[in-house]
C-alpha positions as CSV (number, residue, x, y, z in Angstrom):
1,X,-11.0,-53.9,-7.4
2,X,-10.1,-53.0,-3.8
3,X,-11.9,-50.4,-2.0
4,X,-10.5,-46.8,-2.0
5,X,-8.1,-45.9,0.8
6,X,-10.2,-43.5,2.8
7,X,-9.3,-42.1,6.2
8,X,-12.6,-41.7,8.1
9,X,-12.7,-38.8,10.5
10,X,-15.5,-37.1,12.5
11,X,-16.8,-33.7,11.7
12,X,-15.3,-32.4,14.9
13,X,-11.9,-33.9,14.1
14,X,-12.0,-32.3,10.7
15,X,-12.7,-28.9,12.2
16,X,-9.9,-29.3,14.8
17,X,-7.4,-30.1,12.1
18,X,-8.4,-27.1,10.1
19,X,-8.4,-24.8,13.2
20,X,-4.9,-26.1,14.3
21,X,-3.5,-25.1,10.9
22,X,-4.7,-21.5,11.2
23,X,-2.4,-18.7,12.1
24,X,-3.8,-17.9,15.5
25,X,-2.1,-14.6,16.2
26,X,-2.6,-11.1,14.6
27,X,0.8,-9.5,15.2
28,X,0.2,-6.8,12.6
29,X,-2.9,-4.7,11.8
30,X,-5.3,-5.8,9.0
31,X,-7.5,-3.4,7.1
32,X,-9.9,-6.1,6.1
33,X,-10.1,-7.7,9.6
34,X,-11.0,-4.3,11.0
35,X,-13.5,-3.7,8.3
36,X,-15.4,-6.9,9.3
37,X,-15.4,-5.6,12.9
38,X,-17.0,-2.3,12.0
39,X,-13.8,-0.3,12.1
40,X,-12.9,1.5,8.9
41,X,-9.1,2.0,9.2
42,X,-8.5,4.1,6.1
43,X,-5.1,5.0,7.6
44,X,-3.9,1.4,6.9
45,X,-4.2,1.8,3.2
46,X,-4.1,5.6,2.5
47,X,-1.9,7.2,1.3
48,X,-1.5,4.4,-1.2
49,X,1.8,2.6,-0.5
50,X,4.4,3.0,-3.2
51,X,7.3,0.7,-4.4
52,X,11.0,1.6,-4.0
53,X,12.7,3.2,-7.0
54,X,15.1,0.3,-7.5
55,X,12.2,-2.2,-7.3
56,X,10.4,-0.3,-10.1
57,X,13.5,-0.1,-12.3
58,X,14.1,-3.9,-12.0
59,X,10.5,-4.7,-12.4
60,X,9.9,-2.6,-15.4
61,X,13.0,-3.9,-17.1
62,X,11.9,-7.5,-16.7
63,X,8.3,-6.7,-17.8
64,X,9.7,-5.2,-21.0
65,X,11.9,-8.3,-21.7
66,X,9.0,-10.6,-20.9
67,X,6.6,-8.7,-23.2
68,X,9.1,-9.0,-26.0
69,X,9.5,-12.7,-25.4
70,X,5.7,-13.3,-25.3
71,X,5.1,-11.4,-28.5
72,X,7.8,-13.1,-30.4
73,X,8.0,-16.6,-28.9
74,X,4.6,-17.6,-27.3
75,X,2.0,-19.0,-29.7
76,X,-1.1,-19.2,-27.5
77,X,-3.2,-20.7,-30.4
78,X,-0.7,-23.5,-30.8
79,X,-0.8,-24.3,-27.1
80,X,-4.6,-24.4,-27.3
81,X,-4.6,-26.7,-30.3
82,X,-1.8,-29.1,-29.1
83,X,-2.8,-29.0,-25.5
84,X,0.9,-28.6,-24.4
85,X,3.4,-25.8,-23.9
86,X,6.3,-26.4,-26.4
87,X,9.5,-27.4,-24.7
88,X,11.3,-24.5,-26.5
89,X,8.9,-22.0,-24.9
90,X,9.6,-23.4,-21.4
91,X,13.3,-23.3,-22.2
92,X,13.0,-19.7,-23.2
93,X,11.2,-18.8,-20.0
94,X,14.0,-20.5,-18.0
95,X,16.6,-18.5,-19.9
96,X,14.7,-15.3,-19.1
97,X,14.8,-16.2,-15.4
98,X,11.0,-16.4,-15.3
99,X,11.2,-19.4,-13.0
100,X,12.9,-17.3,-10.4
101,X,11.0,-14.1,-10.4
102,X,10.4,-14.2,-6.6
103,X,13.7,-15.9,-5.7
104,X,16.4,-13.9,-4.1
105,X,19.3,-12.9,-6.5
106,X,21.8,-14.6,-4.1
107,X,20.2,-17.9,-5.2
108,X,20.2,-17.0,-8.9
109,X,16.7,-15.5,-9.0
110,X,15.4,-12.1,-10.1
111,X,14.2,-10.9,-6.7
112,X,11.1,-9.1,-8.0
113,X,8.6,-7.7,-5.6
114,X,5.1,-9.2,-5.2
115,X,3.8,-6.2,-7.2
116,X,6.0,-6.9,-10.3
117,X,5.7,-10.7,-10.0
118,X,1.9,-10.3,-10.2
119,X,2.2,-7.9,-13.1
120,X,4.4,-10.4,-14.9
121,X,1.8,-13.1,-14.4
122,X,-0.9,-10.8,-15.6
123,X,1.1,-10.1,-18.8
124,X,2.1,-13.7,-19.6
125,X,-1.3,-15.0,-18.6
126,X,-2.9,-13.0,-21.5
127,X,-0.4,-14.6,-23.9
128,X,-1.2,-18.1,-22.6
129,X,-3.2,-18.8,-19.4
130,X,-1.4,-22.2,-19.3
131,X,2.0,-20.5,-19.0
132,X,0.6,-18.2,-16.3
133,X,-0.6,-21.3,-14.4
134,X,2.8,-23.1,-14.8
135,X,4.8,-20.1,-13.5
136,X,2.3,-19.4,-10.7
137,X,2.1,-23.0,-9.5
138,X,5.9,-23.2,-9.5
139,X,6.5,-20.1,-7.5
140,X,3.4,-19.2,-5.5
141,X,2.7,-22.7,-4.0
142,X,5.6,-24.8,-5.3
143,X,9.0,-25.3,-3.7
144,X,10.3,-21.6,-3.7
145,X,7.7,-20.0,-1.5
146,X,7.6,-22.5,1.4
147,X,11.4,-22.7,1.4
148,X,11.7,-19.0,1.4
149,X,9.5,-18.7,4.5
150,X,10.2,-22.0,6.4
151,X,13.3,-23.7,4.8
152,X,16.6,-24.1,6.4
153,X,19.8,-22.4,5.2
154,X,20.9,-25.8,3.7
155,X,17.6,-26.4,1.9
156,X,17.6,-22.9,0.4
157,X,21.2,-23.3,-0.8
158,X,20.3,-26.8,-2.3
159,X,17.0,-26.2,-4.0
160,X,16.5,-22.5,-4.7
161,X,19.2,-22.1,-7.3
162,X,17.7,-25.1,-9.2
163,X,14.2,-23.5,-8.9
164,X,15.5,-20.2,-10.1
165,X,16.8,-21.4,-13.5
166,X,16.2,-25.0,-14.4
167,X,13.8,-27.0,-12.2
168,X,10.0,-26.8,-12.3
169,X,8.2,-27.5,-9.0
170,X,4.7,-28.6,-8.1
171,X,2.6,-28.7,-4.9
172,X,0.9,-32.0,-4.0
173,X,-1.9,-31.9,-1.4
174,X,-5.1,-33.0,-3.0
175,X,-6.0,-36.7,-3.1
176,X,-8.9,-38.5,-4.9
177,X,-11.0,-38.3,-1.7
178,X,-9.4,-35.3,-0.1
179,X,-9.9,-31.7,-1.2
180,X,-10.3,-28.9,1.3
181,X,-10.8,-31.3,4.2
182,X,-7.2,-32.2,5.0
183,X,-8.1,-34.3,8.1
184,X,-8.8,-37.1,5.6
185,X,-5.3,-37.0,4.1
186,X,-4.3,-40.6,3.4
187,X,-0.8,-40.3,2.0
188,X,1.7,-41.4,4.7
189,X,5.3,-40.7,5.4
190,X,6.6,-43.4,7.8
191,X,9.9,-42.6,9.6
192,X,12.7,-45.1,8.7
193,X,16.1,-44.3,10.1
194,X,17.2,-41.0,8.5
195,X,14.5,-41.2,5.9
196,X,10.8,-41.1,5.5
197,X,8.9,-43.6,3.3
198,X,6.0,-42.1,1.3
199,X,3.0,-44.1,0.2
200,X,-0.2,-42.7,-1.4
201,X,-1.8,-41.1,-4.4
202,X,-2.1,-37.4,-5.2
203,X,-4.6,-35.9,-7.6
204,X,-4.7,-32.6,-9.7
205,X,-0.9,-32.1,-9.4
206,X,-0.5,-28.9,-11.4
207,X,3.0,-29.0,-13.0
208,X,3.3,-32.6,-11.6
209,X,3.7,-34.1,-15.1
210,X,6.8,-32.1,-15.9
211,X,8.0,-31.2,-12.4
212,X,11.6,-31.8,-11.2
213,X,10.8,-31.0,-7.6
214,X,7.7,-31.6,-5.6
215,X,6.3,-30.2,-2.3
216,X,4.3,-33.2,-0.9
217,X,2.0,-33.1,2.1
218,X,1.9,-36.5,3.9
219,X,0.8,-37.8,7.3
220,X,3.6,-38.9,9.6
221,X,2.3,-41.5,12.1
222,X,2.9,-40.6,15.7
223,X,5.4,-42.8,17.4
224,X,8.2,-42.6,19.9
225,X,10.4,-39.6,19.0
226,X,7.9,-38.5,16.3
227,X,5.2,-36.0,17.0
228,X,3.5,-37.0,13.7
229,X,0.8,-35.1,11.8
230,X,0.6,-33.6,8.3
231,X,4.1,-32.7,7.2
232,X,5.6,-31.0,4.2
233,X,8.5,-32.5,2.2
234,X,10.6,-31.6,-0.8
235,X,10.8,-34.6,-3.0
236,X,12.8,-35.3,-6.1
237,X,10.3,-36.1,-8.9
238,X,12.5,-38.8,-10.4
239,X,12.8,-40.7,-7.1
240,X,12.3,-44.5,-7.4
241,X,8.7,-45.4,-6.7
242,X,7.1,-42.2,-8.1
243,X,4.8,-42.7,-11.1
244,X,2.8,-40.1,-12.9
245,X,-0.2,-42.3,-13.8
246,X,-2.2,-39.9,-15.9
247,X,-2.0,-36.5,-17.5
248,X,-5.4,-35.0,-16.9
249,X,-7.4,-33.0,-19.5
250,X,-9.7,-30.1,-18.7
251,X,-12.4,-27.8,-20.1
252,X,-9.8,-25.0,-20.3
253,X,-6.1,-24.4,-19.6
254,X,-5.4,-27.1,-22.2
255,X,-1.7,-26.7,-21.8
256,X,-1.8,-27.4,-18.1
257,X,0.6,-30.2,-17.0
258,X,-1.7,-31.6,-14.4
259,X,-1.8,-35.3,-13.4
260,X,-2.2,-38.1,-10.9
261,X,1.0,-39.1,-9.0
262,X,1.5,-42.3,-7.1
263,X,4.1,-42.8,-4.3
264,X,5.1,-46.4,-3.5
265,X,7.8,-46.8,-0.9
266,X,9.5,-43.5,-1.9
267,X,12.4,-42.7,0.3
268,X,12.8,-39.1,1.2
269,X,15.7,-37.9,3.4
270,X,14.7,-36.3,6.7
271,X,16.8,-33.3,5.6
272,X,14.1,-32.6,3.0
273,X,11.4,-32.1,5.5
274,X,10.1,-28.5,5.6
275,X,9.6,-27.4,9.2
276,X,8.8,-29.7,12.0
277,X,6.4,-32.7,11.8
278,X,2.8,-31.7,12.0
279,X,3.4,-28.2,10.6
280,X,2.6,-29.0,7.0
281,X,-0.9,-27.5,6.8
282,X,0.2,-24.4,8.6
283,X,3.1,-24.0,6.2
284,X,0.7,-24.5,3.2
285,X,-1.8,-21.9,4.5
286,X,0.9,-19.4,5.4
287,X,2.4,-19.8,2.0
288,X,-1.0,-19.1,0.4
289,X,-1.4,-15.8,2.3
290,X,0.5,-14.0,-0.5
291,X,0.5,-16.9,-3.0
292,X,-3.2,-16.4,-3.5
293,X,-2.5,-13.0,-5.1
294,X,-1.2,-14.6,-8.3
295,X,-4.6,-15.9,-9.3
296,X,-6.4,-12.5,-9.1
297,X,-3.4,-10.9,-10.8
298,X,-4.1,-13.1,-13.9
299,X,-7.8,-12.2,-13.6
300,X,-6.7,-8.5,-13.9
301,X,-5.0,-9.3,-17.1
302,X,-8.1,-11.1,-18.4
303,X,-10.2,-8.1,-17.5
304,X,-7.9,-5.8,-19.4
305,X,-8.1,-8.0,-22.4
306,X,-11.9,-8.3,-22.2
307,X,-12.0,-4.5,-22.1
308,X,-9.8,-4.1,-25.2
309,X,-11.8,-6.6,-27.2
310,X,-15.1,-5.1,-26.1
311,X,-14.0,-1.6,-27.0
312,X,-12.7,-2.5,-30.4
313,X,-15.5,-4.9,-31.4
314,X,-18.5,-2.8,-30.1
315,X,-17.1,0.3,-31.9
316,X,-16.8,-1.6,-35.2
317,X,-20.1,-3.6,-35.0
318,X,-23.2,-1.7,-36.0
319,X,-26.8,-2.5,-35.3
320,X,-29.8,-0.4,-36.2
321,X,-27.6,2.4,-37.6
322,X,-25.1,2.9,-34.8
323,X,-22.3,1.0,-33.0
324,X,-23.5,-1.6,-30.5
325,X,-21.6,0.1,-27.7
326,X,-24.1,3.0,-28.1
327,X,-27.0,0.7,-27.2
328,X,-27.6,0.8,-23.5
329,X,-27.9,-2.9,-23.0
330,X,-24.4,-3.4,-24.4
331,X,-23.0,-0.2,-23.0
332,X,-23.9,-1.3,-19.4
333,X,-21.8,-4.5,-19.9
334,X,-18.8,-2.5,-21.2
335,X,-19.1,-0.1,-18.2
336,X,-19.1,-3.1,-15.8
337,X,-16.0,-4.6,-17.4
338,X,-14.1,-1.2,-17.3
339,X,-15.1,-0.3,-13.8
340,X,-14.5,-3.8,-12.4
341,X,-11.1,-4.2,-14.1
342,X,-10.1,-0.9,-12.5
343,X,-11.2,-2.0,-9.1
344,X,-9.7,-5.4,-9.3
345,X,-6.4,-4.0,-10.3
346,X,-6.6,-1.6,-7.3
347,X,-7.3,-4.6,-5.0
348,X,-4.4,-6.6,-6.3
349,X,-1.9,-3.8,-6.5
350,X,-2.8,-2.5,-3.0
351,X,-2.6,-6.0,-1.4
352,X,0.7,-6.8,-3.2
353,X,2.3,-3.6,-2.1
354,X,1.3,-4.2,1.5
355,X,2.7,-7.7,1.2
356,X,6.0,-6.2,-0.1
357,X,6.2,-3.7,2.8
358,X,5.2,-6.4,5.3
359,X,3.6,-3.8,7.6
360,X,0.1,-5.2,7.5
361,X,-1.3,-8.7,8.0
362,X,-2.9,-9.4,4.6
363,X,-4.2,-12.9,5.0
364,X,-7.8,-11.7,4.7
365,X,-7.0,-9.2,2.0
366,X,-5.3,-11.9,-0.2
367,X,-8.2,-14.3,0.3
368,X,-10.7,-11.6,-0.6
369,X,-8.7,-10.7,-3.7
370,X,-8.7,-14.4,-4.8
371,X,-12.4,-14.7,-4.1
372,X,-13.4,-11.4,-5.7
373,X,-11.0,-11.7,-8.6
374,X,-12.1,-15.2,-9.6
375,X,-15.8,-14.4,-9.4
376,X,-15.6,-11.0,-11.2
377,X,-13.1,-12.3,-13.7
378,X,-15.6,-15.0,-14.7
379,X,-18.4,-12.5,-15.0
380,X,-16.3,-10.2,-17.2
381,X,-15.4,-13.1,-19.5
382,X,-19.1,-14.1,-19.7
383,X,-20.1,-10.6,-20.6
384,X,-17.5,-10.4,-23.3
385,X,-18.9,-13.5,-24.9
386,X,-22.4,-12.0,-24.8
387,X,-21.2,-8.7,-26.3
388,X,-19.6,-10.7,-29.1
389,X,-22.8,-12.7,-29.7
390,X,-22.4,-15.7,-31.9
391,X,-18.8,-14.8,-32.5
392,X,-18.2,-15.1,-28.8
393,X,-19.2,-18.7,-29.0
394,X,-17.2,-19.5,-32.1
395,X,-13.6,-20.6,-31.7
396,X,-10.7,-18.3,-32.8
397,X,-9.6,-20.8,-35.4
398,X,-13.0,-20.9,-36.9
399,X,-13.3,-17.2,-37.0
400,X,-9.9,-16.9,-38.7
401,X,-10.7,-19.7,-41.2
402,X,-13.6,-17.6,-42.6
403,X,-11.6,-14.4,-42.8
404,X,-12.4,-12.6,-39.5
405,X,-10.1,-11.7,-36.5
406,X,-9.5,-14.8,-34.5
407,X,-10.6,-13.6,-31.0
408,X,-10.5,-16.4,-28.4
409,X,-13.3,-15.2,-26.3
410,X,-14.8,-18.7,-25.8
411,X,-11.4,-20.0,-24.7
412,X,-11.1,-17.1,-22.2
413,X,-14.4,-18.2,-20.7
414,X,-13.3,-21.8,-20.5
415,X,-9.9,-20.9,-19.1
416,X,-11.4,-18.5,-16.5
417,X,-13.8,-21.0,-15.1
418,X,-11.3,-22.9,-13.0
419,X,-10.3,-19.8,-11.0
420,X,-13.5,-20.2,-9.0
421,X,-12.2,-23.6,-7.9
422,X,-8.3,-23.3,-7.9
423,X,-6.6,-22.7,-4.6
424,X,-9.9,-22.9,-2.6
425,X,-13.3,-22.9,-4.2
426,X,-15.6,-19.9,-3.8
427,X,-17.6,-21.8,-1.2
428,X,-14.4,-22.8,0.8
429,X,-13.1,-19.3,0.5
430,X,-16.3,-18.0,2.0
431,X,-15.8,-20.3,5.0
432,X,-12.1,-19.5,5.5
433,X,-12.7,-15.8,5.3
434,X,-15.7,-15.9,7.6
435,X,-13.7,-17.8,10.2
436,X,-11.0,-15.1,10.2
437,X,-13.7,-12.4,10.1
438,X,-15.3,-13.7,13.3
439,X,-12.0,-14.5,15.0
440,X,-12.3,-11.6,17.4
441,X,-15.7,-12.9,18.6
442,X,-14.6,-16.5,19.0
443,X,-11.5,-15.5,20.9
444,X,-13.6,-13.9,23.6
445,X,-16.8,-15.9,23.4
446,X,-15.8,-19.2,21.7
447,X,-15.9,-21.2,25.0
448,X,-19.5,-20.1,25.5
449,X,-20.6,-22.1,22.5
450,X,-18.2,-25.0,22.8
451,X,-20.1,-28.1,24.1
452,X,-17.0,-29.6,25.6
453,X,-16.2,-26.7,27.9
454,X,-17.0,-26.9,31.6
455,X,-19.4,-24.5,33.4
456,X,-16.4,-22.8,34.9
457,X,-14.8,-22.2,31.5
458,X,-18.1,-20.8,30.2
459,X,-18.3,-18.5,33.2
460,X,-14.9,-17.1,32.6
461,X,-15.8,-16.8,28.9
462,X,-19.0,-14.9,29.7
463,X,-17.1,-12.4,31.8
464,X,-14.5,-11.9,29.1
465,X,-17.1,-11.5,26.4
466,X,-19.1,-9.1,28.5
467,X,-16.2,-6.7,28.8
468,X,-15.3,-7.0,25.1
469,X,-18.9,-6.3,23.9
470,X,-19.4,-3.5,26.4
471,X,-16.6,-1.7,24.7
472,X,-17.2,-2.7,21.1
473,X,-20.9,-2.5,20.6
474,X,-21.4,1.2,21.4
475,X,-18.8,2.1,18.7
476,X,-21.0,0.5,16.1
477,X,-23.8,3.0,16.6
478,X,-22.2,6.1,15.1
479,X,-19.1,7.0,13.2
480,X,-17.4,9.4,10.8
481,X,-19.4,8.1,7.9
482,X,-22.4,10.0,9.2
483,X,-20.6,13.3,9.0
484,X,-21.1,15.1,5.7
485,X,-17.5,16.5,5.3
486,X,-15.5,13.4,6.3
487,X,-12.9,12.2,3.7
488,X,-13.3,15.5,1.7
489,X,-9.8,15.1,0.3
490,X,-11.2,12.4,-1.9
491,X,-13.5,14.9,-3.7
492,X,-16.6,13.3,-5.3
493,X,-15.4,9.9,-4.0
494,X,-15.7,10.9,-0.4
495,X,-19.4,9.9,-0.3
496,X,-18.4,6.4,-1.2
497,X,-15.9,6.2,1.6
498,X,-18.5,7.5,4.1
499,X,-20.8,4.7,2.8
500,X,-18.0,2.1,3.4
501,X,-17.6,3.3,6.9
502,X,-21.3,3.2,7.7
503,X,-21.7,-0.1,6.0
504,X,-18.8,-1.7,7.8
505,X,-20.5,-0.9,11.1
506,X,-23.8,-2.3,9.8
507,X,-21.9,-5.5,8.7
508,X,-20.4,-5.9,12.1
509,X,-23.8,-5.4,13.8
510,X,-25.4,-8.1,11.5
511,X,-22.6,-10.5,12.3
512,X,-23.1,-9.9,16.1
513,X,-26.8,-10.4,15.8
514,X,-26.3,-13.7,13.9
515,X,-23.9,-15.0,16.5
516,X,-26.4,-14.1,19.2
517,X,-29.2,-15.8,17.4
518,X,-27.5,-19.0,16.2
519,X,-24.5,-19.3,18.6
520,X,-22.9,-22.7,18.0
521,X,-25.0,-23.3,14.9
522,X,-23.4,-20.2,13.2
523,X,-20.8,-22.3,11.3
524,X,-23.6,-24.3,9.6
525,X,-25.2,-21.1,8.2
526,X,-23.0,-21.1,5.1
527,X,-25.4,-19.0,3.0
528,X,-25.4,-16.3,5.6
529,X,-21.6,-16.4,6.1
530,X,-21.1,-16.3,2.3
531,X,-23.2,-13.1,2.0
532,X,-21.3,-11.5,4.9
533,X,-18.0,-12.2,3.2
534,X,-19.3,-11.0,-0.2
535,X,-20.3,-7.7,1.4
536,X,-16.9,-7.3,3.0
537,X,-15.3,-8.1,-0.4
538,X,-17.3,-5.3,-2.1
539,X,-16.4,-2.8,0.7
540,X,-12.7,-3.7,0.4
541,X,-12.8,-3.3,-3.4
542,X,-14.6,0.1,-3.0
543,X,-11.9,1.3,-0.6
544,X,-9.1,0.1,-2.8
545,X,-10.6,1.7,-5.9
546,X,-11.0,5.1,-4.1
547,X,-7.5,5.0,-2.7
548,X,-6.0,4.1,-6.1
549,X,-8.0,6.8,-7.9
550,X,-6.8,9.4,-5.4
551,X,-3.2,8.2,-5.8
552,X,-3.5,8.5,-9.6
553,X,-5.0,12.0,-9.2
554,X,-2.2,13.1,-7.0
555,X,0.5,11.7,-9.4
556,X,-1.3,13.2,-12.4
557,X,-1.5,9.8,-14.1
558,X,-5.0,9.5,-15.6
559,X,-6.4,11.0,-12.4
560,X,-9.7,12.3,-13.9
561,X,-10.5,9.0,-15.7
562,X,-9.5,7.0,-12.6
563,X,-11.9,9.0,-10.5
564,X,-14.7,8.4,-13.0
565,X,-14.0,4.6,-13.0
566,X,-13.9,4.5,-9.2
567,X,-17.1,6.4,-9.0
568,X,-19.1,4.1,-11.3
569,X,-17.6,1.0,-9.7
570,X,-18.6,2.2,-6.3
571,X,-22.1,2.9,-7.5
572,X,-22.4,-0.5,-9.0
573,X,-20.9,-2.1,-5.9
574,X,-23.4,-0.3,-3.6
575,X,-26.3,-1.8,-5.5
576,X,-24.8,-5.3,-5.0
577,X,-24.1,-4.6,-1.3
578,X,-27.7,-3.6,-0.6
579,X,-29.0,-6.7,-2.4
580,X,-26.7,-8.8,-0.2
581,X,-27.9,-7.2,3.0
582,X,-31.5,-7.8,1.9
583,X,-30.7,-11.5,1.4
584,X,-29.1,-11.9,4.8
585,X,-32.5,-12.3,6.4
586,X,-34.8,-12.7,3.4
587,X,-33.7,-15.9,1.6
588,X,-34.7,-19.5,0.9
589,X,-31.9,-21.1,2.9
590,X,-34.2,-23.2,5.1
591,X,-36.3,-24.3,2.1
592,X,-33.2,-25.1,0.1
593,X,-32.1,-27.5,2.9
594,X,-35.4,-29.3,2.8
595,X,-35.3,-29.6,-1.0
596,X,-31.7,-31.0,-0.7
597,X,-32.9,-33.6,1.7
598,X,-35.6,-34.6,-0.7
599,X,-33.2,-34.8,-3.6
600,X,-30.8,-37.1,-1.6
601,X,-33.6,-39.4,-0.3
602,X,-35.0,-39.8,-3.8
603,X,-38.2,-37.9,-3.4
604,X,-37.6,-36.0,-6.7
605,X,-36.2,-38.9,-8.7
606,X,-39.2,-38.7,-10.9
607,X,-38.0,-35.3,-12.1
608,X,-35.0,-37.0,-13.7
609,X,-37.1,-39.1,-16.0
610,X,-36.9,-38.7,-19.8
611,X,-33.2,-38.2,-20.2
612,X,-30.1,-40.2,-21.3
613,X,-27.0,-40.0,-19.1
614,X,-23.9,-40.0,-21.4
615,X,-21.5,-40.6,-18.5
616,X,-19.3,-43.6,-18.6
617,X,-19.4,-46.4,-16.0
618,X,-17.0,-46.3,-13.1
619,X,-16.7,-45.3,-9.4
620,X,-17.3,-41.7,-8.4
621,X,-14.0,-41.6,-6.7
622,X,-11.0,-43.5,-8.1
623,X,-9.2,-46.2,-6.1
624,X,-6.3,-44.7,-4.2
625,X,-5.2,-47.7,-2.3
626,X,-1.4,-47.5,-1.6
627,X,0.7,-49.9,-3.6
628,X,2.9,-50.2,-6.7
629,X,1.7,-48.6,-9.9
630,X,0.1,-50.7,-12.5
631,X,0.4,-48.1,-15.3
632,X,3.2,-46.6,-17.4
633,X,4.9,-43.5,-16.1
634,X,3.8,-40.5,-18.2
635,X,6.1,-38.0,-16.5
636,X,7.7,-35.7,-19.1
637,X,10.6,-33.6,-17.7
638,X,11.6,-30.7,-19.8
639,X,15.4,-30.5,-20.2
């Protein structure tokens, strides 16, 4: 077997590639960015933004149609058993226009807002998470979104009508040895006349098995007339030289059409290139700014379902003479599910409405929603399984076979687990958000800690940083959160908003102290950065929950209950925040690093004795050497 095709890059080069792909400018205000800087800009999210009347009408009409279809035509249990979404179900979704929810009506789409697109995913995801994943991958990261933002007029006219009604799309970035480190990307797109020739292997291609159109990220070699770099292309999935070599199977999402795709001398017209050469990663990251909201939207749906099952089951099941919900140990779990579902819906709806209005920069908000939604969604599913006890571990089919309600709680747990990895793992999200959170610091002081900068550069940076911190640091000492009557319009929730204001300043002070202490080593302190981001996520969720509760109170729509849910969520969140602050400086991070070194050098190999490893033989990373495929093509287009 030949060695895997691996592009070796230095740590510095990897960072430079990632940094170059970032959006460097902040042209619009960002609530979350300000929050990390110790500035609680409540005015950016309150009063709660509201959708236009026509958007609501169209959105509600489609939701009603989609609900009717899901109830009558979607058999989630069948999809779970067979590991595949039936063709007739996909055809039905196409007929509804579900493939074109976010595509402009002039291209045959429905033109739904981000708010209603997310609500549709939340709804369909509870009927079948695999369908939710198919629709999300197609529209949030597949062909429609990057073309909407970066495509030419001709590209939009050519591909968007197909995506709106008939063609399923997929996004291909990951490779067998490339995940969140795109500098190692090995797939190439060599210029050849008016075409590019693609060679390489892509892994975990969600929708790739059934896709008609692909967005492919490939590296264009620099040459005369070609800037080169990672570039995005729209590729016809049936092009000669494309082989879907495997349909992957997973712990959950068993209907997911996810595979391994090989490109061997695949010709792609230059007209199918999205944006200029070298802009591929920036296009991908910009697309994800709002695309990431689809995943937490489906986590909201999961939370609502967990709450429904917990309510019905814990009221019917009795232990020691009363319903289990009346026992404090179980009741605490139900309260957590209810409060967290309310807050997560507040985060997603607020972020989505801001995306629709395009008045704020929501790149951090969307990333926080993805991070927070995936982590909290998993916890809620886990708590539901615990509430259900042995029945939570039993499959729905088994429960039904012995005469009980077939509740797929264990399936929910399996399906939810991937969300902590999809579209950026929790660990990667911590680093991405942390980078944006400290952007203001690096923009003024970055040259001070850059080893490649000259003394003159460092001198100029020192002067610039001195001016910035002279203005910024004094504002972190005191603020409106210390005044007892601030935010009184929020009633009993005003205390929580004062806490957020005070704590955002404390968070900014902690970040500044850490940068002063570690300077250039700050980026290696991933444990610290992760806790900083998690505190910010809790503060954002608290803010969103309070603003949503006040909005519902003003509109008379379950206002009292909303305030109660927001209050208990904020009290739960405050406990988590205080624990995270304590762990900023009191932790085992240094000891953990020493243990890891020992594990890797074999010092603890004796601890592994006395087991049998059932893993099969084979390399840890599959061979991805470019060349013709040696396997059958398992692509399965749905027509």
